[in-house]
N, C-alpha and C positions, 0 to 999 in steps of 0.2 A: 850307627844304626843298631838299636837294641838297648833297652834300659835295664838289663839284668845286672848282676854283680860283676860280670866281665866288662860290660860297657860302662858302668858307673865308675869302676875302679880305674879303667883306662882314662875316662874323662877327667878324673881327679888328677892323675899323674900328668896328663897333658897340660891341664891348667896350671899346674905347678911349674911347668916348663915355659909358661908365659904365652901359651897358644890361646886363641879364641875358640871355645869349644861348645858344641851343642850335642846333647844326648836326645835321640828321637826314638819314640816307642809307639806301637800301634794301640797300646793300652795305657796302664799306669806304670811308673817306674817300679821295677822289681816286682811285677805282678804275676810272673809265671814261675818257672823252675827255681829261680833265686829265692822266692819267698816260700815255696813248697818244700825245699830241700831240708834234709835232717840237720846238716851242718857238721858231719864227721870230717875231721882232718886226719886221715888215716892211710898214709902210705903203706903201712903194714897190712892192711886189709885189701888194698887195691892193686899195688904193683905186683906183677907176675913175671918180671924179667928185666933185663937190662936194656930197655927201650929208652929213647930220649924223653918221652913223655913221662915215663916212670922216674927218671932222674929229676925231672921238673917237679914232680910231686914231693920228693925229698927236699929239694931246694925251697919249694914253697912252704913246706911245714917249718923249715928252719927260720924263715923270715916272718912267720905269722905273728909271733908275740910283738915284734916291733910294729908291724902293720896295724894291729889292733890298738897298741898303745898310741900310735900316731893319729889314728882315726878317732879315737876317744878324745884326745886333746884338741883335734881340729873341729869336732862337732859339739863337744860338751855333753855327749850322751854316753850312757853306760853300754857295755857290750859283755855279755856272758861268754867268757872264753875259759876253758878248763883243760889243762894238760893232765888227763886222767888215766892214760894208758888203756889198753885193750887186751882181753883174754879171748882166745880162740879155742873153743871146746870141741873135742872129738870123742864121740862115744863108741866108735867102732873103727876097725882097722882101715876100712876104705876111706873114711874121712881123714883119719890120721895120715894116711899116705898122701892125700891131696895137700894137707897142711905142710908136711915136710918137704914135699916137692916145691911148693910155693916158697918156703923158707930158703931152700937151696938156690932157687932162681933169684931170690932177693939179695944174696950175699954180695954181688958186685956193687949194689947200691949203698951198702953200709947201713942198712936199716937194722936198728937194735932189736933183737929178739932172743928169748931164751925159753927152753922147755921147763915147765914147772910141774910139780906133782899135785895130787889131790889136796894135800894139806895146805899148801900155799894157795892153790886155786880157790879153796873155800874161805881162806882168810881174806882174799881179794873180793870174792863174791859169795858171801855167806848164804844167799838165797838159792844157790845152785841146787838142782834136784838130787835126790839120793841116787847112788849108784856110782859105779867107777867111770873114770874118763881119763884122757890125756889132754894136755893143753899147751899152747904156746902163749907167751906173754910179751906184748909189744909196748914197752914203757913210754914211747914217744907219741903214740897216737893220741888225738885230742879231739875236742868238740868246741863249736862255737854256735851261737844263736844267729843264723843268717838273717832273720827278720831285723834284729838289732844292728847287724852290720850294714844292711841295706838302708835302714832309717838314718843311720850315721853318715853313710855316703851321700844320701839325698840332702841332708842338712849341710854337710860340708861343701857340696857343690853349689847350693844356694848361696852360702856365704862367699864362695869364690866367684860368683857371678856367671857360672855355667848355665846356659839355656837348657832347661828341662822341657822338651816338647812331648806332651802326652797326647794320646788319642790321634796320633799322626801316623796312619799306616803308609809306609813307603812301598812303592810298587817297583821302582827302577832307579838305577844310577846311570846317568848318561854323560858322555863327554861334553864339556862346556868350556871351550878355549883351553887354557892351561889347567883347568880344574874340572869340576863335576856339577851337574844339575841333578838334584835329587828329587824325584817325583813323589809327591805326597797326595794320595787320593782322599778326597773329602767324602763325608757321608752322603752328600746330595749329588754325588757324581762330578763335582768340580775337582780341579787339579791345581795344586800349588807347587812351587818350586823352591827348594833351598839350594844354596850354592856353597861349595867348600872346595878347598884346595887339596884336602886329604880326607879319605873316608875309611872308617873301620866298620866292617860287617860283623856284627856280634849279636845277632838276633836269635841265637840258640837253634831250637828245632824248627824255627820259622825262616832261617837264613836263606834257604833256596827259593823261597817265595819272592825274594827281591831280585829282579833282573839286573845282571851285570852288563856293561858295555858289550856290544856284539863282537868287537875286535878281540875280546878276551878269549873267545872260543878257539882262536887259532894258535893260542900260546899255551904250551904244555908246561907243567901238568895242569889238567883241568881241575877246577874246584871240586872237592868231593861232596857227595850228597849227604844231607843230614835228614833225620827222621825222628819223630817223637816215640820215645820209649816210656810208657806209662808205669809209674810206681805208686804203691799205696803206703801211706804212713798212718799209724794210729797213735794217739796220745791220750793221756789222762793225768789228772793231778795225783801227786804222790807226796810221801813224807820226804823232805830233803835228806840226802845222804843215805838213802835206802840202797842205792846202787852206785858204786864209785867208778869202777872202770867201765868201758864199753864191753858188753858180753856179746859174742858172735858164735853162731853155730850154723854151719852149712848154709851160708848166705843170709841167715837171719841175723839182725842186729838189734840190740836193745840198750838204751842208755838213758841217763837222767841229767837234766839241767840243774844248775845251782838252786833255782827257786823251787825245785821239786818236780817239775813236769817230767813225766816219763814218756819216751817215744820208742816205738818198735816198727820195723818194716822189713820188707824182704823182696817182693816180686818184681817182675819185669813183664810188660805186655806190649805188644805191637798191634794197637787197636786204633791208630789214628789219634785225633784230638778228642777223644771221648772223655768228658770231664766227670762222668757219673761213677762214683765209687762202686766197685763190685762187692756186694755183701758176702759172697762166697770166699773171695780173696781175703777180706777183712777177717772172717771167722777163721780161715786157715792160719793167717799170721798170728792171731790171738791164741789159737790152739797150740801152735808151736812155741809161742812165748811162754805159755802156761806150763808147757812140758819142761822148758828149760828153767824157768824161774817161777815155780808154782806160787799162785796167789798174788803175784805182783800186779796183774792187770784186772783182777776181779773186784767188784762185779763189772761185767762188760757193758751194762747200760750206762756207765759213767764215761765211756770212752767216746772220742770223736775221731773220725777218719777223713782223709782227703787224698787227692791224687796230684801228682806233678808229672810234668813232661820232660824227662831227661833228654838232652840233645844227643841222640845217638848218631853214629856216623859210619860210613863205609870205611873199613880198614881200621888200623890201630892208632890211637892217640888223636887229639884234636887237630883241626885244620887251622894252623897258626903260622902265617907267612904272608909276605907281600906278593901281589900278583905281578908277574913280569911286565916291565915297562909301564906300570901304572902306579899311581899313589893311592891304591886301594889295598887295605890289609884285611885278611880273613882271620877271624877269631871265634870260631864256633866248634861244636862237636866235642866239648869237654866231658859229655856224658855224666858219669857219677862223681866227677872231680872238679866241677865248676867252682864251688865254694872254696875248696882247697887251693886251686890253681889261680885264682883271681889276682892276688898281689903279684905273683910271678909273671902272669900274662900281661898285666898292666905295665909292669916295669919294662918288659921286653918291648911292647908296642911304643911306649913313650920314648924309649931309647932310639928305636928305628925311625919314628916319625919326626921327633924334634931334635935328633942327634945330628 
């Protein structure tokens, strides 16, 4: 249930285990957060302590090169993947204290990081604004084009004979003998049923809109709630190799794809499923980007902006587990790390379901 990068990657791994698989989505495959995401593979910028999900980000980053290579071979499509590193800039003592605290919390995870001076910082990012700063360099942080990953997954699943059921909004998962009947609501008010022996609920920010069997409510722990967290991204065409590593400053990030496309983003908003970009937020992001890397995104009239709905969740880390006494697995709430965690989550689920 859910045709984002988590659902598609899991469907791929399950099909490789010889299972008959269908991926079901209320819209198109990878039409939401998976397509709107920036595609940073950056445990250095995301992990803030020795939690299980943080360890999973490190493990996922380690297997990503093989995941991309295998997916390129299976699909015959190209995927823009770059191990570029990331530099975190601190222009005042308060931000530097936050960076050093995060670095200390990351030590148990084995994330590679070192402090660099202004000379090396400007060698890595020559466009950095004038003025003094302190910085941390994360050499293992990377980027991938999620649109290309998703296109390769769809192509691979088609070749593997996986059913890709689009525009099929699932409303409920009901017990059906030894398996499950999955209720799909049609546009005309009609209702269809799909039947399956096992179900993965991976509908991102929409996961709680699918009703689980009533008996699940009596078995703790209860599934955690998820909610949309809107984020803005801005992109423009640029000269290739103008910006090599990811540049970050106080939750702002800027990076460049191999073909030259520049991306910048930052904010988080809890405004439901409002798809309209906020011009004031876009201006704020561009203003902060221009202060960090002067001239990189000018003129602004050439920029395009869009929003995506990160699957936020109650508590820390995604909901990734099997429901007690059911053959239903939860796989949602990956928040800002869905692209990064996809291969790790898919391997875990395939092992649980087909193992």
